[in-house]
Gaussian input, Z-matrix of N, CA and C with variables (Angstrom, degrees):
# hf/3-21g

backbone

0 1
 N
 C     1     B1
 C     2     B2     1     A1
 N     3     B3     2     A2     1     D1
 C     4     B4     3     A3     2     D2
 C     5     B5     4     A4     3     D3
 N     6     B6     5     A5     4     D4
 C     7     B7     6     A6     5     D5
 C     8     B8     7     A7     6     D6
 N     9     B9     8     A8     7     D7
 C    10    B10     9     A9     8     D8
 C    11    B11    10    A10     9     D9
 N    12    B12    11    A11    10    D10
 C    13    B13    12    A12    11    D11
 C    14    B14    13    A13    12    D12
 N    15    B15    14    A14    13    D13
 C    16    B16    15    A15    14    D14
 C    17    B17    16    A16    15    D15
 N    18    B18    17    A17    16    D16
 C    19    B19    18    A18    17    D17
 C    20    B20    19    A19    18    D18
 N    21    B21    20    A20    19    D19
 C    22    B22    21    A21    20    D20
 C    23    B23    22    A22    21    D21
 N    24    B24    23    A23    22    D22
 C    25    B25    24    A24    23    D23
 C    26    B26    25    A25    24    D24
 N    27    B27    26    A26    25    D25
 C    28    B28    27    A27    26    D26
 C    29    B29    28    A28    27    D27
 N    30    B30    29    A29    28    D28
 C    31    B31    30    A30    29    D29
 C    32    B32    31    A31    30    D30
 N    33    B33    32    A32    31    D31
 C    34    B34    33    A33    32    D32
 C    35    B35    34    A34    33    D33
 N    36    B36    35    A35    34    D34
 C    37    B37    36    A36    35    D35
 C    38    B38    37    A37    36    D36
 N    39    B39    38    A38    37    D37
 C    40    B40    39    A39    38    D38
 C    41    B41    40    A40    39    D39
 N    42    B42    41    A41    40    D40
 C    43    B43    42    A42    41    D41
 C    44    B44    43    A43    42    D42
 N    45    B45    44    A44    43    D43
 C    46    B46    45    A45    44    D44
 C    47    B47    46    A46    45    D45
 N    48    B48    47    A47    46    D46
 C    49    B49    48    A48    47    D47
 C    50    B50    49    A49    48    D48
 N    51    B51    50    A50    49    D49
 C    52    B52    51    A51    50    D50
 C    53    B53    52    A52    51    D51
 N    54    B54    53    A53    52    D52
 C    55    B55    54    A54    53    D53
 C    56    B56    55    A55    54    D54
 N    57    B57    56    A56    55    D55
 C    58    B58    57    A57    56    D56
 C    59    B59    58    A58    57    D57
 N    60    B60    59    A59    58    D58
 C    61    B61    60    A60    59    D59
 C    62    B62    61    A61    60    D60
 N    63    B63    62    A62    61    D61
 C    64    B64    63    A63    62    D62
 C    65    B65    64    A64    63    D63
 N    66    B66    65    A65    64    D64
 C    67    B67    66    A66    65    D65
 C    68    B68    67    A67    66    D66
 N    69    B69    68    A68    67    D67
 C    70    B70    69    A69    68    D68
 C    71    B71    70    A70    69    D69
 N    72    B72    71    A71    70    D70
 C    73    B73    72    A72    71    D71
 C    74    B74    73    A73    72    D72
 N    75    B75    74    A74    73    D73
 C    76    B76    75    A75    74    D74
 C    77    B77    76    A76    75    D75
 N    78    B78    77    A77    76    D76
 C    79    B79    78    A78    77    D77
 C    80    B80    79    A79    78    D78
 N    81    B81    80    A80    79    D79
 C    82    B82    81    A81    80    D80
 C    83    B83    82    A82    81    D81
 N    84    B84    83    A83    82    D82
 C    85    B85    84    A84    83    D83
 C    86    B86    85    A85    84    D84
 N    87    B87    86    A86    85    D85
 C    88    B88    87    A87    86    D86
 C    89    B89    88    A88    87    D87
 N    90    B90    89    A89    88    D88
 C    91    B91    90    A90    89    D89
 C    92    B92    91    A91    90    D90
 N    93    B93    92    A92    91    D91
 C    94    B94    93    A93    92    D92
 C    95    B95    94    A94    93    D93
 N    96    B96    95    A95    94    D94
 C    97    B97    96    A96    95    D95
 C    98    B98    97    A97    96    D96
 N    99    B99    98    A98    97    D97
 C   100   B100    99    A99    98    D98
 C   101   B101   100   A100    99    D99
 N   102   B102   101   A101   100   D100
 C   103   B103   102   A102   101   D101
 C   104   B104   103   A103   102   D102
 N   105   B105   104   A104   103   D103
 C   106   B106   105   A105   104   D104
 C   107   B107   106   A106   105   D105
 N   108   B108   107   A107   106   D106
 C   109   B109   108   A108   107   D107
 C   110   B110   109   A109   108   D108
 N   111   B111   110   A110   109   D109
 C   112   B112   111   A111   110   D110
 C   113   B113   112   A112   111   D111
 N   114   B114   113   A113   112   D112
 C   115   B115   114   A114   113   D113
 C   116   B116   115   A115   114   D114
 N   117   B117   116   A116   115   D115
 C   118   B118   117   A117   116   D116
 C   119   B119   118   A118   117   D117
 N   120   B120   119   A119   118   D118
 C   121   B121   120   A120   119   D119
 C   122   B122   121   A121   120   D120
 N   123   B123   122   A122   121   D121
 C   124   B124   123   A123   122   D122
 C   125   B125   124   A124   123   D123
 N   126   B126   125   A125   124   D124
 C   127   B127   126   A126   125   D125
 C   128   B128   127   A127   126   D126
 N   129   B129   128   A128   127   D127
 C   130   B130   129   A129   128   D128
 C   131   B131   130   A130   129   D129
 N   132   B132   131   A131   130   D130
 C   133   B133   132   A132   131   D131
 C   134   B134   133   A133   132   D132
 N   135   B135   134   A134   133   D133
 C   136   B136   135   A135   134   D134
 C   137   B137   136   A136   135   D135
 N   138   B138   137   A137   136   D136
 C   139   B139   138   A138   137   D137
 C   140   B140   139   A139   138   D138
 N   141   B141   140   A140   139   D139
 C   142   B142   141   A141   140   D140
 C   143   B143   142   A142   141   D141
 N   144   B144   143   A143   142   D142
 C   145   B145   144   A144   143   D143
 C   146   B146   145   A145   144   D144
 N   147   B147   146   A146   145   D145
 C   148   B148   147   A147   146   D146
 C   149   B149   148   A148   147   D147
 N   150   B150   149   A149   148   D148
 C   151   B151   150   A150   149   D149
 C   152   B152   151   A151   150   D150
 N   153   B153   152   A152   151   D151
 C   154   B154   153   A153   152   D152
 C   155   B155   154   A154   153   D153
 N   156   B156   155   A155   154   D154
 C   157   B157   156   A156   155   D155
 C   158   B158   157   A157   156   D156
 N   159   B159   158   A158   157   D157
 C   160   B160   159   A159   158   D158
 C   161   B161   160   A160   159   D159
 N   162   B162   161   A161   160   D160
 C   163   B163   162   A162   161   D161
 C   164   B164   163   A163   162   D162
 N   165   B165   164   A164   163   D163
 C   166   B166   165   A165   164   D164
 C   167   B167   166   A166   165   D165
 N   168   B168   167   A167   166   D166
 C   169   B169   168   A168   167   D167
 C   170   B170   169   A169   168   D168
 N   171   B171   170   A170   169   D169
 C   172   B172   171   A171   170   D170
 C   173   B173   172   A172   171   D171
 N   174   B174   173   A173   172   D172
 C   175   B175   174   A174   173   D173
 C   176   B176   175   A175   174   D174
 N   177   B177   176   A176   175   D175
 C   178   B178   177   A177   176   D176
 C   179   B179   178   A178   177   D177
 N   180   B180   179   A179   178   D178
 C   181   B181   180   A180   179   D179
 C   182   B182   181   A181   180   D180
 N   183   B183   182   A182   181   D181
 C   184   B184   183   A183   182   D182
 C   185   B185   184   A184   183   D183
 N   186   B186   185   A185   184   D184
 C   187   B187   186   A186   185   D185
 C   188   B188   187   A187   186   D186
 N   189   B189   188   A188   187   D187
 C   190   B190   189   A189   188   D188
 C   191   B191   190   A190   189   D189
 N   192   B192   191   A191   190   D190
 C   193   B193   192   A192   191   D191
 C   194   B194   193   A193   192   D192
 N   195   B195   194   A194   193   D193
 C   196   B196   195   A195   194   D194
 C   197   B197   196   A196   195   D195
 N   198   B198   197   A197   196   D196
 C   199   B199   198   A198   197   D197
 C   200   B200   199   A199   198   D198
 N   201   B201   200   A200   199   D199
 C   202   B202   201   A201   200   D200
 C   203   B203   202   A202   201   D201
 N   204   B204   203   A203   202   D202
 C   205   B205   204   A204   203   D203
 C   206   B206   205   A205   204   D204
 N   207   B207   206   A206   205   D205
 C   208   B208   207   A207   206   D206
 C   209   B209   208   A208   207   D207
 N   210   B210   209   A209   208   D208
 C   211   B211   210   A210   209   D209
 C   212   B212   211   A211   210   D210
 N   213   B213   212   A212   211   D211
 C   214   B214   213   A213   212   D212
 C   215   B215   214   A214   213   D213
 N   216   B216   215   A215   214   D214
 C   217   B217   216   A216   215   D215
 C   218   B218   217   A217   216   D216
 N   219   B219   218   A218   217   D217
 C   220   B220   219   A219   218   D218
 C   221   B221   220   A220   219   D219
 N   222   B222   221   A221   220   D220
 C   223   B223   222   A222   221   D221
 C   224   B224   223   A223   222   D222
 N   225   B225   224   A224   223   D223
 C   226   B226   225   A225   224   D224
 C   227   B227   226   A226   225   D225
 N   228   B228   227   A227   226   D226
 C   229   B229   228   A228   227   D227
 C   230   B230   229   A229   228   D228
 N   231   B231   230   A230   229   D229
 C   232   B232   231   A231   230   D230
 C   233   B233   232   A232   231   D231
 N   234   B234   233   A233   232   D232
 C   235   B235   234   A234   233   D233
 C   236   B236   235   A235   234   D234
 N   237   B237   236   A236   235   D235
 C   238   B238   237   A237   236   D236
 C   239   B239   238   A238   237   D237
 N   240   B240   239   A239   238   D238
 C   241   B241   240   A240   239   D239
 C   242   B242   241   A241   240   D240
 N   243   B243   242   A242   241   D241
 C   244   B244   243   A243   242   D242
 C   245   B245   244   A244   243   D243
 N   246   B246   245   A245   244   D244
 C   247   B247   246   A246   245   D245
 C   248   B248   247   A247   246   D246
 N   249   B249   248   A248   247   D247
 C   250   B250   249   A249   248   D248
 C   251   B251   250   A250   249   D249
 N   252   B252   251   A251   250   D250
 C   253   B253   252   A252   251   D251
 C   254   B254   253   A253   252   D252
 N   255   B255   254   A254   253   D253
 C   256   B256   255   A255   254   D254
 C   257   B257   256   A256   255   D255
 N   258   B258   257   A257   256   D256
 C   259   B259   258   A258   257   D257
 C   260   B260   259   A259   258   D258
 N   261   B261   260   A260   259   D259
 C   262   B262   261   A261   260   D260
 C   263   B263   262   A262   261   D261
 N   264   B264   263   A263   262   D262
 C   265   B265   264   A264   263   D263
 C   266   B266   265   A265   264   D264
 N   267   B267   266   A266   265   D265
 C   268   B268   267   A267   266   D266
 C   269   B269   268   A268   267   D267
 N   270   B270   269   A269   268   D268
 C   271   B271   270   A270   269   D269
 C   272   B272   271   A271   270   D270
 N   273   B273   272   A272   271   D271
 C   274   B274   273   A273   272   D272
 C   275   B275   274   A274   273   D273

   B1=1.4508
   B2=1.5223
   B3=1.2973
   B4=1.4559
   B5=1.5056
   B6=1.3184
   B7=1.4662
   B8=1.5305
   B9=1.3285
   B10=1.4638
   B11=1.5280
   B12=1.3129
   B13=1.4635
   B14=1.5263
   B15=1.3230
   B16=1.4685
   B17=1.5235
   B18=1.3176
   B19=1.4586
   B20=1.5315
   B21=1.3242
   B22=1.4640
   B23=1.5198
   B24=1.3192
   B25=1.4663
   B26=1.5301
   B27=1.3239
   B28=1.4674
   B29=1.5208
   B30=1.3247
   B31=1.4621
   B32=1.5276
   B33=1.3223
   B34=1.4647
   B35=1.5276
   B36=1.3234
   B37=1.4665
   B38=1.5260
   B39=1.3229
   B40=1.4676
   B41=1.5248
   B42=1.3226
   B43=1.4649
   B44=1.5230
   B45=1.3088
   B46=1.4655
   B47=1.5225
   B48=1.3330
   B49=1.4617
   B50=1.5251
   B51=1.3258
   B52=1.4671
   B53=1.5273
   B54=1.3287
   B55=1.4581
   B56=1.5112
   B57=1.3395
   B58=1.4568
   B59=1.5195
   B60=1.3228
   B61=1.4643
   B62=1.5268
   B63=1.3104
   B64=1.4701
   B65=1.5270
   B66=1.3267
   B67=1.4597
   B68=1.5311
   B69=1.3219
   B70=1.4675
   B71=1.5190
   B72=1.3212
   B73=1.4681
   B74=1.5243
   B75=1.3282
   B76=1.4606
   B77=1.5295
   B78=1.3312
   B79=1.4593
   B80=1.5250
   B81=1.3107
   B82=1.4609
   B83=1.5307
   B84=1.3244
   B85=1.4626
   B86=1.5273
   B87=1.3155
   B88=1.4623
   B89=1.5148
   B90=1.3313
   B91=1.4617
   B92=1.5243
   B93=1.3151
   B94=1.4650
   B95=1.5292
   B96=1.3158
   B97=1.4623
   B98=1.5240
   B99=1.3147
   B100=1.4667
   B101=1.5324
   B102=1.3280
   B103=1.4707
   B104=1.5249
   B105=1.3170
   B106=1.4554
   B107=1.5245
   B108=1.3141
   B109=1.4583
   B110=1.5238
   B111=1.3227
   B112=1.4682
   B113=1.5310
   B114=1.3325
   B115=1.4547
   B116=1.5132
   B117=1.3175
   B118=1.4626
   B119=1.5278
   B120=1.3247
   B121=1.4630
   B122=1.5270
   B123=1.3120
   B124=1.4640
   B125=1.5252
   B126=1.3166
   B127=1.4656
   B128=1.5215
   B129=1.3142
   B130=1.4687
   B131=1.5241
   B132=1.3293
   B133=1.4703
   B134=1.5227
   B135=1.3227
   B136=1.4691
   B137=1.5336
   B138=1.3296
   B139=1.4628
   B140=1.5263
   B141=1.3379
   B142=1.4712
   B143=1.5268
   B144=1.3195
   B145=1.4603
   B146=1.5319
   B147=1.3284
   B148=1.4551
   B149=1.5280
   B150=1.3105
   B151=1.4720
   B152=1.5272
   B153=1.3239
   B154=1.4587
   B155=1.5208
   B156=1.3175
   B157=1.4693
   B158=1.5264
   B159=1.3165
   B160=1.4706
   B161=1.5331
   B162=1.3185
   B163=1.4653
   B164=1.5242
   B165=1.3240
   B166=1.4633
   B167=1.5200
   B168=1.3117
   B169=1.4616
   B170=1.5298
   B171=1.3042
   B172=1.4702
   B173=1.5193
   B174=1.3527
   B175=1.4624
   B176=1.5399
   B177=1.3174
   B178=1.4667
   B179=1.5247
   B180=1.3239
   B181=1.4660
   B182=1.5265
   B183=1.3187
   B184=1.4682
   B185=1.5240
   B186=1.3247
   B187=1.4543
   B188=1.5214
   B189=1.3232
   B190=1.4645
   B191=1.5250
   B192=1.3215
   B193=1.4582
   B194=1.5201
   B195=1.3176
   B196=1.4564
   B197=1.5193
   B198=1.3015
   B199=1.4581
   B200=1.5180
   B201=1.3324
   B202=1.4609
   B203=1.5266
   B204=1.3122
   B205=1.4614
   B206=1.5257
   B207=1.3189
   B208=1.4664
   B209=1.5245
   B210=1.3262
   B211=1.4636
   B212=1.5279
   B213=1.3187
   B214=1.4645
   B215=1.5197
   B216=1.3237
   B217=1.4630
   B218=1.5313
   B219=1.3256
   B220=1.4673
   B221=1.5344
   B222=1.3246
   B223=1.4718
   B224=1.5277
   B225=1.3307
   B226=1.4670
   B227=1.5225
   B228=1.3252
   B229=1.4630
   B230=1.5283
   B231=1.3202
   B232=1.4698
   B233=1.5273
   B234=1.3357
   B235=1.4657
   B236=1.5297
   B237=1.3251
   B238=1.4631
   B239=1.5254
   B240=1.3209
   B241=1.4681
   B242=1.5260
   B243=1.3225
   B244=1.4682
   B245=1.5257
   B246=1.3348
   B247=1.4613
   B248=1.5221
   B249=1.3276
   B250=1.4605
   B251=1.5161
   B252=1.3321
   B253=1.4797
   B254=1.5288
   B255=1.3345
   B256=1.4667
   B257=1.5254
   B258=1.3151
   B259=1.4619
   B260=1.5296
   B261=1.3200
   B262=1.4514
   B263=1.5330
   B264=1.3141
   B265=1.4752
   B266=1.5303
   B267=1.3310
   B268=1.4501
   B269=1.5373
   B270=1.3312
   B271=1.4726
   B272=1.5261
   B273=1.3216
   B274=1.4699
   B275=1.5150
   A1=111.15
   A2=117.44
   A3=120.91
   A4=113.67
   A5=116.47
   A6=120.74
   A7=108.38
   A8=116.93
   A9=121.29
   A10=114.86
   A11=117.98
   A12=120.64
   A13=112.69
   A14=117.80
   A15=121.13
   A16=110.52
   A17=115.05
   A18=120.46
   A19=109.57
   A20=115.38
   A21=120.02
   A22=110.39
   A23=116.62
   A24=121.45
   A25=110.86
   A26=117.53
   A27=121.32
   A28=110.87
   A29=116.56
   A30=120.91
   A31=109.76
   A32=116.57
   A33=120.41
   A34=110.73
   A35=117.63
   A36=121.32
   A37=110.62
   A38=117.23
   A39=120.64
   A40=110.47
   A41=116.94
   A42=120.43
   A43=110.87
   A44=116.11
   A45=120.63
   A46=110.75
   A47=116.68
   A48=120.87
   A49=111.68
   A50=116.16
   A51=120.49
   A52=111.81
   A53=116.71
   A54=120.45
   A55=114.90
   A56=116.66
   A57=117.26
   A58=114.34
   A59=117.90
   A60=120.40
   A61=111.47
   A62=117.98
   A63=120.27
   A64=110.76
   A65=116.51
   A66=120.76
   A67=110.21
   A68=116.48
   A69=121.05
   A70=110.41
   A71=116.43
   A72=120.48
   A73=112.11
   A74=117.76
   A75=121.28
   A76=112.01
   A77=116.82
   A78=120.88
   A79=109.67
   A80=116.34
   A81=122.05
   A82=111.86
   A83=117.15
   A84=121.23
   A85=113.26
   A86=117.76
   A87=121.26
   A88=112.04
   A89=115.87
   A90=121.12
   A91=112.52
   A92=117.97
   A93=121.63
   A94=112.45
   A95=117.25
   A96=121.98
   A97=110.75
   A98=116.09
   A99=121.00
   A100=108.32
   A101=116.31
   A102=120.43
   A103=112.43
   A104=117.20
   A105=120.59
   A106=111.26
   A107=115.10
   A108=121.48
   A109=109.24
   A110=116.44
   A111=122.46
   A112=113.16
   A113=116.80
   A114=120.67
   A115=113.08
   A116=117.33
   A117=123.54
   A118=113.09
   A119=116.98
   A120=120.31
   A121=112.60
   A122=117.36
   A123=121.46
   A124=110.10
   A125=116.02
   A126=119.82
   A127=108.06
   A128=116.96
   A129=119.37
   A130=110.34
   A131=117.16
   A132=120.18
   A133=110.57
   A134=117.78
   A135=120.13
   A136=111.11
   A137=117.34
   A138=119.87
   A139=109.91
   A140=116.52
   A141=120.34
   A142=110.73
   A143=116.34
   A144=119.92
   A145=111.22
   A146=116.61
   A147=120.60
   A148=110.65
   A149=117.11
   A150=120.54
   A151=110.08
   A152=116.94
   A153=120.68
   A154=110.50
   A155=117.45
   A156=120.64
   A157=110.82
   A158=116.60
   A159=120.38
   A160=110.59
   A161=116.43
   A162=120.02
   A163=110.58
   A164=117.54
   A165=120.90
   A166=111.97
   A167=117.00
   A168=121.42
   A169=111.22
   A170=116.97
   A171=121.49
   A172=112.39
   A173=117.11
   A174=123.06
   A175=110.50
   A176=116.45
   A177=120.14
   A178=111.78
   A179=115.59
   A180=120.65
   A181=110.01
   A182=115.67
   A183=121.90
   A184=107.42
   A185=115.68
   A186=120.84
   A187=108.61
   A188=116.44
   A189=121.56
   A190=108.32
   A191=115.84
   A192=120.79
   A193=109.67
   A194=116.11
   A195=121.26
   A196=108.25
   A197=116.83
   A198=123.33
   A199=112.02
   A200=115.95
   A201=121.06
   A202=112.15
   A203=117.84
   A204=120.27
   A205=113.13
   A206=118.02
   A207=120.15
   A208=113.03
   A209=118.52
   A210=121.14
   A211=112.38
   A212=117.33
   A213=121.02
   A214=111.14
   A215=115.46
   A216=117.84
   A217=107.75
   A218=118.97
   A219=121.73
   A220=114.52
   A221=118.13
   A222=120.58
   A223=110.95
   A224=116.72
   A225=120.57
   A226=110.97
   A227=116.50
   A228=120.24
   A229=110.41
   A230=117.16
   A231=121.11
   A232=110.07
   A233=116.71
   A234=120.67
   A235=110.78
   A236=116.64
   A237=120.40
   A238=110.93
   A239=117.01
   A240=120.06
   A241=111.60
   A242=117.33
   A243=120.66
   A244=110.52
   A245=116.63
   A246=120.59
   A247=110.80
   A248=117.05
   A249=120.62
   A250=111.18
   A251=116.40
   A252=121.02
   A253=110.43
   A254=115.63
   A255=120.89
   A256=110.47
   A257=117.02
   A258=120.53
   A259=111.94
   A260=116.99
   A261=120.67
   A262=111.07
   A263=116.62
   A264=121.07
   A265=112.38
   A266=117.88
   A267=119.47
   A268=110.50
   A269=115.88
   A270=119.31
   A271=110.57
   A272=116.92
   A273=121.18
   A274=113.06
   D1=-40.65
   D2=-177.83
   D3=-85.41
   D4=-11.97
   D5=-179.55
   D6=-149.35
   D7=76.80
   D8=-173.95
   D9=-56.15
   D10=-28.47
   D11=-178.27
   D12=-89.06
   D13=9.84
   D14=-178.17
   D15=-62.30
   D16=141.68
   D17=177.92
   D18=-76.66
   D19=162.33
   D20=176.36
   D21=-59.73
   D22=-36.52
   D23=179.11
   D24=-64.04
   D25=-43.67
   D26=179.30
   D27=-65.04
   D28=-38.19
   D29=178.98
   D30=-66.21
   D31=-44.04
   D32=178.99
   D33=-64.54
   D34=-37.39
   D35=178.30
   D36=-64.33
   D37=-44.37
   D38=178.94
   D39=-64.57
   D40=-40.71
   D41=177.76
   D42=-64.03
   D43=-40.00
   D44=177.84
   D45=-64.41
   D46=-46.08
   D47=179.27
   D48=-61.24
   D49=-32.29
   D50=179.09
   D51=-84.38
   D52=-2.14
   D53=176.58
   D54=76.78
   D55=29.03
   D56=-179.59
   D57=-127.42
   D58=8.45
   D59=-177.82
   D60=-63.75
   D61=-43.78
   D62=179.28
   D63=-62.23
   D64=-40.82
   D65=177.78
   D66=-59.92
   D67=-45.75
   D68=-178.74
   D69=-63.34
   D70=-46.27
   D71=-178.83
   D72=-65.00
   D73=-24.08
   D74=179.19
   D75=-78.74
   D76=-14.12
   D77=179.91
   D78=-78.54
   D79=144.77
   D80=-178.58
   D81=-54.58
   D82=-41.69
   D83=-178.17
   D84=-100.43
   D85=10.17
   D86=176.94
   D87=53.02
   D88=-127.96
   D89=-178.73
   D90=-69.41
   D91=-11.35
   D92=178.94
   D93=-95.51
   D94=10.32
   D95=-179.70
   D96=-67.13
   D97=130.44
   D98=175.77
   D99=-72.89
   D100=136.60
   D101=-178.93
   D102=-118.67
   D103=4.17
   D104=179.73
   D105=81.28
   D106=168.73
   D107=179.07
   D108=-62.59
   D109=128.22
   D110=-179.22
   D111=55.13
   D112=30.26
   D113=177.92
   D114=72.32
   D115=25.88
   D116=-175.71
   D117=-50.55
   D118=-36.07
   D119=-175.63
   D120=-89.73
   D121=4.93
   D122=177.48
   D123=-99.15
   D124=154.34
   D125=172.85
   D126=-69.80
   D127=164.76
   D128=178.37
   D129=-62.76
   D130=-34.11
   D131=177.05
   D132=-62.77
   D133=-47.79
   D134=-178.12
   D135=-69.26
   D136=-31.38
   D137=176.31
   D138=-63.75
   D139=-42.97
   D140=177.24
   D141=-63.95
   D142=-43.02
   D143=-179.10
   D144=-65.27
   D145=-37.86
   D146=177.63
   D147=-64.14
   D148=-43.93
   D149=178.28
   D150=-61.38
   D151=-40.21
   D152=178.39
   D153=-66.24
   D154=-44.02
   D155=179.10
   D156=-59.19
   D157=-43.18
   D158=178.99
   D159=-62.36
   D160=-40.41
   D161=178.76
   D162=-67.52
   D163=-43.79
   D164=-179.01
   D165=-66.17
   D166=-32.12
   D167=179.35
   D168=-59.77
   D169=-32.01
   D170=-179.76
   D171=-75.35
   D172=-15.33
   D173=-178.16
   D174=51.49
   D175=58.04
   D176=-177.06
   D177=-71.66
   D178=150.77
   D179=175.68
   D180=-69.58
   D181=-33.20
   D182=178.77
   D183=-131.08
   D184=135.04
   D185=179.44
   D186=-131.09
   D187=112.25
   D188=178.26
   D189=-96.96
   D190=128.26
   D191=-177.92
   D192=-121.43
   D193=137.18
   D194=178.22
   D195=-122.55
   D196=110.25
   D197=178.69
   D198=53.25
   D199=44.33
   D200=-177.71
   D201=-64.05
   D202=-23.24
   D203=-176.39
   D204=-111.20
   D205=17.52
   D206=-175.49
   D207=-63.23
   D208=-24.48
   D209=-179.77
   D210=-99.97
   D211=6.16
   D212=-177.79
   D213=-100.04
   D214=151.68
   D215=174.21
   D216=-78.63
   D217=165.67
   D218=-174.50
   D219=-55.34
   D220=-40.61
   D221=-179.84
   D222=-65.92
   D223=-40.90
   D224=178.19
   D225=-67.68
   D226=-35.76
   D227=178.07
   D228=-64.42
   D229=-42.24
   D230=177.89
   D231=-62.25
   D232=-44.99
   D233=179.31
   D234=-62.08
   D235=-41.63
   D236=178.95
   D237=-64.37
   D238=-42.59
   D239=178.66
   D240=-63.03
   D241=-37.62
   D242=176.77
   D243=-64.50
   D244=-41.50
   D245=177.83
   D246=-62.83
   D247=-45.86
   D248=179.77
   D249=-63.32
   D250=-37.78
   D251=175.88
   D252=-60.61
   D253=-47.01
   D254=-179.71
   D255=-61.53
   D256=-45.46
   D257=-179.37
   D258=-65.32
   D259=-34.85
   D260=179.94
   D261=-66.64
   D262=-28.68
   D263=-177.63
   D264=-90.40
   D265=-13.79
   D266=-177.29
   D267=-85.45
   D268=149.56
   D269=-179.51
   D270=-67.19
   D271=152.11
   D272=-178.50
   D273=-65.22

């Protein structure tokens, strides 16, 4: 949505960085899986991860996050913070 011309590789990278690539690949329709209006058919965790993936796909210079890990367990939150740290240090 934020980058309509994004390649499949860039989309998969953003999904991976958001920690949802395995979930997507496990779905029968993969990236073409219907998720309902506003992600209605997704868990709150996957809805948060999807929002993060969409934001990461844009490769913003600044990314403000509000309770991005509220639906994650502590281990997943640590992993997500490490990923965000890595992305913040990598060149655009």
